[in-house]
N, C-alpha and C positions, 0 to 999 in steps of 0.2 A: 344727458338728463332725460330720463324716461317719461312716458306719458303719464304714469301714475303720480309723478311729482308736479305736474303742470298746475294743479290747483293750489299748491302751497305758495304762500306769499314771499317768494324769494326776492331778495334785494338785488340792486344793480350789480354789485361786485360778484355775488354768487352766480347770477346769470352769465356774467361776462366770462367766468371761469368754466362753468359746467354746461351751459345750454348748447344743444346741438350734437352732443356726442356722449355715448356711454362707452366704458371700456370694452374693447373688442371681445366679442363672445368666443372667438376661436383662440386668440392668443392672450387675452387679458391686457393688451397694450393700453397704458394709461394715456399716452399721447395719441392724438388723432393720426391715423395712418394716411399716407399720401397715396391715393389711388392713381398712380401714374400709368393710365391706360387710355387708349383712344376709343376702344369699343368693349362691349360686354357680351358674354356668351349666354344664349338662351337655352333653357333646359329642353325645349322642344320647339319645333317650327310653329306650332299653334300659339305658344306663349309669345314668340317673337311677333307674330301677326297681331295679337291682342295688345301688346305694348305699343306697336306702331299706330294702332287704331285708337289708343287712349283708353282701352277697356280694362287694362290691368297695369298696376303700378310696377315700376321697375326701370332699370337703366338700360339704355339702348346704345348711346354713342355720346362721348364726352362733350360734344358741342351742344347737346340737348340737356345734359345733366351728368353730374359726377358726385360720388359720395363725399369726397373731401370738400368740394365746393358747396354741396348741399348743407353740410354741417356749418359752414360759415354763414350761409344765407339764413338758416334757422336762428343762429345766435344773434345776428344783426336785427332781424325782424323782431325778436323778443326785446332787445334793448331799445328799439325805436317805437315799441308798442304797436307794431303793424301786423297785418295778417300774413304778409309774405315779403321776402326780399329776393332780389335777383342780382347776381354778381356779374361784373363785366371786366374787360381787360384794362380799362382805365376810367378815370372820372369822366372824361369826355365821351367815351363809349357809352357810359350810362346816360349822360345828359342827351346825347344825340339820339340814342335809341328811344328814350322816353318821348322826346319831342316829335320824332318821326312817327311814333306810334299814336300820337294825339292829333296830328294835323294832316291836312291834305291841301293840295293846290287851291289857292283862293282864301285860305284861312288867315287869321291874324293872331299874333302872340303879344301880350302886354307884359313888359319886363320892368323890373326895378332899374333905376337909372345906373346904379353901380353893378357891373358884371365883370367876371373873370374874362380876360382878353380872348381866350380861345372860345368861350361861350359866345361872345360877341362875334367872333369870326364865323362860327357855325350858323348863327342867325343870318349873317350876311350871305352865306352860301344858300340857305333856304330861300332868301329873298331873291337873289340874283338868278338862281337856277330852277327854282321850283315854285315861284310865285306865292310864297308864304311871307306875308308882311309882318313887321314887328314895330313896336313903339316903345321907347324908353321913357319911363314916367317917374316923377317924384312921388313916391308912395308914402310920404310921411303923414298925409291926411286922407280921409275917406273920399272927400269930394274930388280930389285930384285923381284918384284911382277910378272912381265910377264915371267921371267925365271923359276918361280916356278909353273906356270900353267901347268897342265897335260892334256892329251887328254880327260880324264874322269872327269875333274874338273867341277862341277856343281854349286858350291857356293863359293863366297868369303865372309868370315865372319870376321868382325872386331869390335873392341872396340876402340873408340876414344873420349876422352882420355882413355888410357889403365889403367886397374886396376892392381896394384896400382902405377905404375911408372909414370903415367900421360903423357906418350909418345903420340904424336898426329899423326894421319894419314891424308893425304890430301884427302878429300872427293871427290873433283872434279876429281882427278886422279883415284880413285877407281871406281867412277861412269862411267868414260870414258872407263877404261879397261874392266869393266863388259859388257858394251854395245858392244865394239869391239869384244869381245870373246864370246858373247852370254852366259854369266855367270850371275846368279842372285847374286846381292850384298845385304848383310844383315848387318846392323849396330846396335850395342848395344849403345843406346843413353842415358843410365841410368844416367851417371855422369853429363850430361849437362841439360837434360830436353828440351822440345821443346821451352822453353823460350830463351834458349841460343844457341841452335843449331838444325837445321832441315835438316838432311841428304838427304831427298827426293828432296830438292831444288837443290842439287848438282849432281843429276842423279842417286843416289842409289835407290834400289828397295823396300827394306823392312826395317822398323825400329822396334826394340824391346826395351822394357823397363822392368826393375823390378820396377813396379809401387809402390812397397813397399817403395821406396826411396823418391826422391824429389816430385813425383806426389802426393803421399799420404802426406808425409812430417811430420807425427806426431808419427810414430812408433807404430801405433795401428792396422795395417792390413798387409796382404801379398797378392800381386796381380801382374799380368803381363799384358802387352799390346803389340800388334803387329799392325803396320800401313803400308798400301801399297795399291796396286791396288784392286779394289772391287772384280773382278772375282777370283783372287788368294785367297783372304781371305775368300770369301764365300765357295770356295772349301775346305779350311782348316776347316771352321766351320762344314761342313757336312761330313768330313772324320776324320781327326786327332783329332779335338776337341770333336766331337760328340762320336766317338768310343773309345777314350781313357778316355775322361771325365774330363779333368782338367779345369772345368768351375769355374767362379767367382760367389760367392754368392751375392744376391741382397743387403744385408746389407753392405758388403764390397764395392760394387759399389757405394752405397750411401755415404760412408765415403770418397771414392776417389773423387767423384764429389765435395763434400764439401771441401776437401783439395785442389783440383785444382783451386778453386775460388781464393785462395790467392797465387798461385804458383809464379806469377811474383813478387809480393811484397816480398815473402820469398826469392826468388833467388837473388834479389837485395841486401838484407841484408847478405845472405850467401857470395856473391861475395865480398862485401865491407869488411866484417869481415875477410874472408880468406886472402885477399891481405895484410891486416895489420898484421895478424898473421904470414904469410909467410915472410914478410919483417923483422919482429922481429926475427924469427928463422934464417934467412939468415945472420943476423948480430950478432948472439949469438956465443961466442967463443967455446962452446961445440958441435956445430952443424957443420958437414962437408959438407952436401949436402941437398939442399931443392929442391923438385920437385913440382913446381906450375907454370902453364902456364902464370899467370899474372905477373911474375917477368921478368924484362928485361934480366936477366942472364939466363933464361930458354932457352935452345937451339932452341926450336921451337916457340918462343914467337911471331914472325911475322906471322907464319902460324896460330897460335891461333887467332890472331887479324883478320885474313882474313876470317875464317869460323865460328867463335864463336862470339856471341853478349856479352859475358862476360866470366870470367875464372873459374866460379864454386866455390864450397865450399870444395873441396878435396885437401889436402896437404900430400905429403909423404916426410919423412926426415930421415937422419941417424945421429947418434952421433959419436963423435970422439972415444969414448971408446967402441963402438960396442954394441952387443946384450945385455950384462948384464947391461950396462948403460941405454939402452932403456927400458928394463923391470923395472929397478929400478925407472926410471923417471915415467913410467906409474903407478906404485904402489903408488907413492907419490902424485898423482893428487887428488884434493879434489872436484873441480867443474866438470871437464870433466869426462865422464863416460867411463869405460873400457867395450866396447861392440862392436860386429861386426855390420854390416849394416852401412848405411850412409844416408845422406839427411834428417835426422830428424831436428826439431827445436833445439834439444839438441845437444851439441858437444859430439862426440863419438870418441874414440881412440882405435886402435887395432894393433896387431902384425901379419901381413899377413903370414909369414913363418910358424907360429905355429897355425894359426887360419884359415882365409879364403882360403889360398893357401896350406894348409897342405897336401891336396890330390895330389898335383903336385910333382913328384919326384924332389929331391934337384938339380940334374944336370940340369934338364929342367927349374926349378925355377930360378936358377942362370942365365941361358941364357935369361930368361925373364927380368932380371934386378932386381929381388926381392932378395936382400941380406938378410942374417940372421938378420941383425940389422935394417932393414927398418921398420919404424913406419908409420902408416897411420892415419891421423887425418881428421875427417869430422867436419868442423867448423859449429857450430850452429848459432842461431840468438840472443844469449845472448849479453849483453854489452861486446864489444870487449876488454875493459880494464880488465874486470874480467877474460876473457879467457886467455889473455896474462899474467896476474898476476899469475894465477894458473900454467901455463906452466913454468913461471919464478921460482916460488918457488919449483916446482918439479925438475927442472934442477939444482937448487942450493943445 
């Protein structure tokens, strides 16, 4: 999509298809080319020197930038309504690079109580090895957040909805608190994707994604994305990303661009299916608790409607007979796949306490709301009747 088109009010689906790439001027290739190269040739020594000095735009080395990866970054930045995006080799590469770029020894990070297990693990590394402290806080009300801020708090880091309890945090509140206290706010938007939620519009500073999930959507790549102000992300590019080296490969960027073209269509189906499955589970006699923002019984349903354009494809639930019943039910499934990750076109089911959140100490895990018997279901795009029938026979 050329610069002359940038002023036109294109919608999400159009941007998802076209933003970031114009058909190749040399060949007319409609599909984005994969620039599978480590380095780039300079037309002259002087040009090479200017590019290294930052005086002239152009590619130098694929660890610093690559045309295929750049097309992905431009597309995601447009969808998240951000100035700039930066691609990484994984979601954790994006999260760790952003946090490392924001803190130094002696600083403090304030986090939502619910966190992905590996994010919790990285925070533990920061604390144990680099003297960067963190606090897990219940962020459902403003007083709880502000009273947890310390003099050395440099970052407020949240997931919303949280993994896997689906608890929601008010993005407007977090953005306002961050601005008032001059603290950078970082939001993991993996569960929603920019199609359903755009935290930058609510005053937050940086968005991170495990692009492995809904952005890719097909379970065939691992990648991460961060979106925010251009100056900040370019600083990250030439420091944390360059020097630690968690870069995204051009082929994976190509797969992501292809996946994102159908993001909105897929998310509509994920949301539609998940609401039907959640409603079925809520009315099943063997289920005690269903956590899905789209249910009217969900405690934060109104907040979800306020800041989300849909309720996503993730459901967590517990069975009356606890952990053993949950594991038995998972083992009897025939269509749904027992696997970690989420956001695939396939329906995936897993047990957080023994899988994705096993690194979190049990006491802290229980505080997060992750009971031993909690099951997380990522609802795919299959026929919803088939999904429900498989869950029904497994529960029976």
